[in-house]
C-alpha positions in Angstrom: 118.1 68.7 90.0 114.5 69.2 89.0 113.0 72.5 89.9 110.8 72.3 93.0 108.5 75.2 94.1 106.8 74.4 97.4 103.3 75.8 96.4 100.8 76.3 99.2 97.9 78.0 97.3 95.1 79.8 99.0 93.7 82.5 96.6 92.4 79.8 94.3 90.2 78.5 97.2 88.2 81.8 97.3 84.9 82.2 95.4 85.2 82.0 91.6 84.0 85.6 91.1 87.4 86.8 92.4 89.4 85.3 89.5 89.5 83.3 86.3 91.5 80.1 85.9 93.6 80.3 82.8 96.9 78.7 81.7 99.8 80.7 80.3 100.3 80.8 76.6 103.5 78.8 75.6 106.2 80.7 73.8 108.5 79.8 71.0 111.9 79.5 72.6 112.2 80.4 76.3 115.7 81.3 77.5 116.7 82.4 81.0 118.0 86.0 81.2 118.2 86.4 84.9 117.7 84.3 88.0 117.5 85.5 91.6 119.1 82.7 93.4 119.1 84.4 96.8 115.3 85.1 96.6 114.7 81.5 95.4 116.4 80.2 98.5 114.4 82.6 100.7 111.2 81.2 99.1 112.3 77.5 99.6 112.7 76.9 95.9 115.1 74.2 95.1 116.6 72.8 91.9 117.8 74.2 88.6 115.8 77.1 87.2 113.9 76.0 84.2 113.1 78.6 81.5 110.1 76.6 80.4 108.6 76.9 83.9 108.9 80.7 84.0 107.7 81.1 80.4 104.5 79.1 80.9 105.6 76.3 78.6 105.7 73.7 81.4 103.9 74.5 84.6 105.8 73.6 87.8 104.1 70.9 89.9 101.6 72.4 92.3 101.0 75.6 90.2 97.3 76.6 89.8 97.4 79.6 87.5 94.7 82.3 87.6 94.1 85.9 86.7 92.7 88.1 89.4 89.7 90.4 88.8 89.9 94.0 89.9 88.8 97.5 88.9 90.6 100.8 89.4 90.5 104.6 89.2 93.0 105.5 86.5 94.1 109.1 86.4 90.9 109.9 88.3 88.5 108.0 86.0 86.8 104.8 87.1 87.4 101.6 85.1 85.0 99.0 86.5 86.7 96.0 84.9 90.5 95.7 84.7 92.1 92.6 86.2 95.3 90.8 85.3 95.4 91.4 81.5 98.9 90.1 81.0 99.7 88.4 84.3 99.0 85.1 86.0 99.3 84.1 89.6 101.0 80.7 89.5 100.4 80.2 93.2 101.9 80.9 96.6 104.6 79.7 98.9 105.2 80.2 102.5 108.8 81.4 102.7 111.5 80.5 105.3 110.3 83.4 107.5 106.7 82.1 107.5 105.4 84.8 105.2 103.0 83.9 102.4 104.3 85.1 99.1 102.7 85.2 95.6 104.6 84.0 92.5 103.3 85.6 89.4 104.2 85.5 85.7 104.0 88.9 84.0 103.7 88.9 80.2 102.4 85.3 80.0 99.6 85.8 77.4 96.0 86.6 77.1 93.5 86.4 79.9 89.8 87.2 80.1 90.8 90.7 81.3 93.2 91.5 78.5 90.6 93.7 76.7 92.5 95.1 73.7 96.0 94.1 74.9 98.0 91.1 73.7 98.9 89.8 77.2 102.6 90.0 76.4 105.5 92.1 77.7 108.6 93.2 75.8 112.2 92.9 77.1 112.6 96.6 78.1 109.9 96.8 80.8 110.7 93.3 82.1 114.4 94.3 82.7 113.4 97.7 84.0 111.1 96.1 86.6 113.7 93.5 87.5 116.4 96.1 88.1 114.3 98.8 89.8 112.3 96.4 92.1 115.5 94.7 93.3 117.2 98.1 93.7 114.2 99.2 95.8 114.6 96.1 98.0 118.3 96.8 98.5 117.4 100.4 99.4 115.1 99.0 102.1 111.8 100.1 100.5 108.9 97.7 100.6 108.5 96.3 97.1 107.6 93.4 94.9 110.6 91.3 94.0 112.0 89.8 90.8 112.7 86.1 90.8 113.4 85.4 87.1 113.3 87.0 83.6 113.1 84.9 80.4 113.2 85.8 76.8 110.5 84.2 74.6 112.1 83.9 71.3 109.2 85.9 69.8 108.7 89.5 68.9 105.7 91.6 69.9 104.2 94.6 68.3 104.3 97.9 70.1 105.4 101.0 68.2 107.8 98.6 66.4 108.5 94.9 66.6 110.3 94.2 69.9 111.8 91.2 71.6 109.3 89.5 74.0 110.1 88.6 77.6 108.3 87.4 80.8 109.0 88.5 84.4 108.4 86.3 87.4 107.3 88.6 90.2 107.1 87.9 93.9 104.9 89.8 96.3 103.4 89.4 99.8 100.2 89.6 97.7 99.0 91.3 94.6 95.9 92.6 96.3 95.1 96.2 95.3 92.6 98.9 96.2 91.0 98.0 92.9 90.1 94.5 94.1 87.8 96.0 96.6 86.4 98.6 94.2 85.6 95.8 91.7 83.1 94.1 94.0 81.8 97.2 95.7 80.9 98.7 92.3 78.9 95.5 91.5 77.1 95.4 94.8 78.5 91.9 95.3 78.8 92.1 99.1 79.3 88.4 99.4 82.5 88.4 97.3 83.6 91.6 98.9 83.3 90.1 102.3 85.3 87.0 101.2 88.0 89.2 99.8 88.1 91.3 103.0 88.3 88.3 105.2 91.2 86.9 103.1 93.0 90.2 103.1 92.7 90.6 106.9 94.0 87.1 107.5 96.9 87.7 105.2 97.9 91.3 105.9 96.3 92.5 109.1 95.2 89.7 111.4 94.7 92.2 114.3 92.1 94.3 112.3 88.8 93.9 114.1 86.6 95.5 111.3 86.9 97.3 108.0 87.8 100.6 109.7 90.7 99.0 111.5 91.8 97.4 108.2 91.5 100.8 106.4 93.7 102.4 109.0 96.3 99.6 108.6 96.5 100.2 104.8 96.7 103.9 105.4 99.6 103.5 107.8 101.5 101.2 105.4 100.9 103.3 102.3 101.8 106.6 104.1 105.1 105.1 105.2 105.8 103.8 101.7 105.1 107.1 99.9 107.3 108.9 102.4 110.1 106.5 101.6 109.6 107.1 97.9 110.0 110.8 98.4 113.2 110.2 100.5 115.0 108.6 97.6 113.6 110.7 94.8 111.4 108.0 93.3 108.4 108.7 91.1 106.0 105.9 90.6 104.3 107.4 87.6 101.0 105.6 87.7 99.6 105.8 91.2 96.2 104.6 90.1 94.1 102.6 92.7 94.7 99.4 90.7 98.5 100.0 91.3 98.1 100.8 95.1 98.7 97.6 97.1 97.0 96.6 100.3 100.3 95.2 101.6 102.1 98.6 101.4 104.6 97.3 98.8 105.7 99.2 95.7 104.0 97.4 92.8 103.7 97.8 89.0 106.9 99.5 87.9 105.7 100.9 84.6 106.9 104.4 83.7 108.7 104.9 87.0 111.8 106.9 87.4 114.3 108.5 89.8 114.9 112.2 89.9 118.2 113.6 88.9 118.0 117.4 89.3 115.5 118.2 92.1 112.2 119.8 91.3 109.0 118.9 93.2 106.8 118.8 90.1 109.1 116.4 88.2 107.1 114.1 85.8 108.6 111.3 83.6 105.6 109.2 82.8 104.5 109.6 79.2 100.9 109.0 80.1 100.8 111.5 83.0 100.1 114.5 80.7 98.9 116.8 83.5 101.3 115.8 86.3 98.7 114.1 88.5 101.4 111.8 89.8 104.3 114.2 89.8 107.0 113.7 92.5 105.5 116.0 95.1 101.9 115.1 94.2 102.3 111.5 95.3 101.7 112.4 98.9 98.7 114.4 97.9 97.0 111.7 95.7 97.4 109.0 98.3 94.6 110.2 100.5 92.4 110.3 97.3 93.2 106.6 96.7 92.5 105.7 100.3 89.2 107.5 100.1 88.3 105.1 97.3 89.3 102.1 99.5 87.2 103.6 102.3 84.1 103.9 100.0 84.6 100.3 98.8 84.7 99.0 102.4 81.7 100.8 103.7 79.2 98.2 102.5 80.8 95.7 105.0 79.9 97.8 108.0 76.8 96.9 110.0 75.5 100.5 109.6 77.2 102.0 106.5 75.6 105.4 107.1 76.9 105.7 110.6 80.4 104.5 109.4 80.8 107.4 107.0 82.0 109.8 109.7 84.8 107.6 111.2 85.9 106.5 107.7 86.0 110.1 106.6 88.0 111.1 109.7 90.6 108.4 108.9 91.1 109.7 105.4 91.2 113.3 106.5 93.9 112.6 109.1 96.2 111.3 106.3 97.9 114.6 105.3 99.3 115.0 108.8 100.3 111.4 109.0 102.1 111.5 105.6 103.8 114.8 106.5 105.1 113.3 109.8 106.4 110.3 107.9 108.0 112.6 105.3 109.6 114.7 108.0 111.2 111.6 109.6 112.5 110.5 106.2 114.1 113.8 105.3 115.3 114.5 108.8 117.2 111.2 108.7 118.8 112.3 105.4 120.3 115.3 107.2 121.2 113.3 110.3 118.3 114.1 112.6 116.9 111.0 114.4 114.5 112.9 116.6 112.9 115.6 114.4 111.2 118.6 115.8 108.5 120.7 114.2 111.0 123.4 113.5 113.2 121.0 111.5 110.6 121.2 108.7 111.8 124.7 107.8 115.4 123.6 107.8 114.6 120.8 105.4 112.5 122.9 103.1 115.1 125.6 102.9 117.7 123.0 101.7 115.2 121.7 99.1 114.5 125.2 97.9 118.2 125.8 97.4 118.4 122.5 95.5 115.4 123.4 93.3 116.8 126.8 92.5 120.0 125.4 91.1 118.7 122.1 89.8 120.9 120.2 92.2 121.2 116.5 91.8 118.9 115.0 94.4 120.9 111.9 95.3 124.4 113.4 95.1 123.5 116.5 97.1 122.2 114.6 100.1 125.1 112.1 99.8 127.6 114.9 99.7 126.4 116.2 103.1 128.2 113.2 104.6 131.6 114.8 103.7 130.6 118.4 103.8 131.1 118.6 100.0 127.5 119.6 99.2 128.5 123.2 98.6 129.7 122.0 95.2 126.1 120.9 94.4 124.4 124.2 95.3 124.4 127.2 93.0 123.8 129.8 95.7 126.9 129.2 97.9 126.4 132.1 100.3 122.9 130.9 101.1 124.1 127.4 101.5 126.9 128.4 103.9 124.3 130.1 106.0 122.1 127.0 106.0 125.1 124.8 106.8 125.9 126.8 109.9 122.4 126.5 111.3 122.4 122.8 110.3 125.6 122.1 112.2 124.2 123.9 115.2 121.1 121.6 115.0 123.3 118.5 114.8 124.9 119.3 118.1 122.0 117.4 119.6 122.3 114.5 117.2 125.5 112.5 118.1 124.6 109.6 115.7 124.1 111.9 112.7 127.0 110.5 110.5 125.8 106.9 110.8 122.2 107.8 110.3 123.0 109.9 107.1 125.1 107.0 105.8 122.1 104.7 106.2 119.6 107.2 104.7 121.4 108.5 101.6 122.3 106.1 98.9 125.4 106.5 96.8 123.7 104.8 93.8 120.2 104.6 92.4 118.9 103.1 89.1 119.5 106.3 87.2 117.2 106.6 84.2 119.9 107.0 81.6 121.7 103.9 82.9 118.5 101.9 82.8 117.8 103.0 79.3 121.3 102.2 78.1 121.1 98.8 79.8 117.8 98.1 77.9 119.3 99.1 74.6 122.3 96.8 75.1 120.0 93.9 76.1 117.9 94.4 73.0 121.2 94.1 71.0 122.0 90.9 72.8 124.4 92.2 75.4 123.5 91.6 79.0 126.7 92.8 80.6 125.4 96.2 81.4 122.4 94.6 83.1 124.6 92.4 85.2 126.9 95.3 86.1 124.0 97.5 87.1 122.5 94.7 89.2 125.8 94.1 91.0 126.3 97.8 91.8 122.7 98.4 92.9 122.9 95.5 95.3 124.9 97.7 97.8 123.4 101.1 97.2 124.8 102.7 100.4 128.4 101.9 99.4 130.2 104.2 96.9 131.1 102.2 93.9 134.6 102.1 92.4 133.1 102.9 89.0 132.0 106.5 89.4 129.9 106.3 86.2 127.1 104.8 88.3 126.9 108.0 90.5 127.2 110.7 87.8 124.1 112.6 86.7 123.3 112.3 83.0 125.1 114.5 80.5 122.8 116.7 78.4 122.6 114.1 75.7 121.9 111.3 78.2 118.9 112.9 79.9 115.7 110.8 79.8 112.7 113.0 79.5 110.0 110.4 79.4 109.4 106.8 80.5 106.8 104.5 79.1 104.5 101.6 80.1 105.1 98.2 78.5 101.6 97.6 77.3 
């Protein structure tokens, strides 16, 4: 059956300043590596997956490919012109739940925003994003999704020659803080207004003005980052061009999950000073939201008068994030209704974990069976903590079920992801398929315990990399 994607495109109807129309660059020999049949059904896509359609060699009927324009603060410095340098929005569909979703090719060739890049992606980052984004979805974290991955039959130059690939990514939109910064920096209020109206209609129909919209983005992003912290996830590049308006996790570049707990853990090879370290993610988010606030100010009738309420919204964020973080970590120890004093209980456990380098995922999971003492170096201090924790749980009858829902047994451990990539480069996709199958049910302990074990010393991944 011929592939059918029920496109219903809207972004392409916006002013031309918001994007550039461009077709994907065909590749030599597209071949399907992975196909997300369940997601395809959710999107109303019917028919046999066609590698040519997801490589840019044969556009599906109804596709209107474009590259979006945006700017961004990258590691604190402003880049006024970024945009989709290696991605193309094919179009949108309205899924079976009535939600509008973007379908985007990533690694599809040069665009007007490619700058010095080649517009391509290699196999490793494509499979990493496929695995991690689908794992995040299974964990219940808002995220972009992976619909398909294809190999291109070509090699691309990075540090060495590497096999090329293209990811088909799905999102409730690809709108970023950087979209608003792009037009605010240019003083293009007309395009900024058009973008704002579109974003409100798509993501926040109840927002009556830019301040209400800002508060909506703040709420979504605060919840998202707290959920990242609760599973030990480190995004690695929390630039404003990687911060979504929808509150979804987007742009899985040098991302990673912690093994041994330390709040200042960094994996990203490009984060030399730890700006986006694990614990810093909640601190940098208000900075990103301040940039969104600044970009929205020109849309207010009296921008000068709006500075104070916009500033108040951003300054309220640390308390909001901390409340979301408290709820996330309280759930991990079985507390559904956290109190202010529970903060100390949580921080004491984290301090014990940090002191001994305890595995983040396995320690919290072991609390379910009271086996966590094997994860903590200072057993006497942990026994004292456990006694006070059990006293606290006397008021929480649903603790076991809550903990089972809040503490995954499996995550995409960095060494397993890297081993999967190495196998795929060698032509073996079995580790990819086994990893995908196991990560689909992260709250169930797998029969194969290799998926839950921390890395051995020779398996430790110390740095992760972007694919550009």
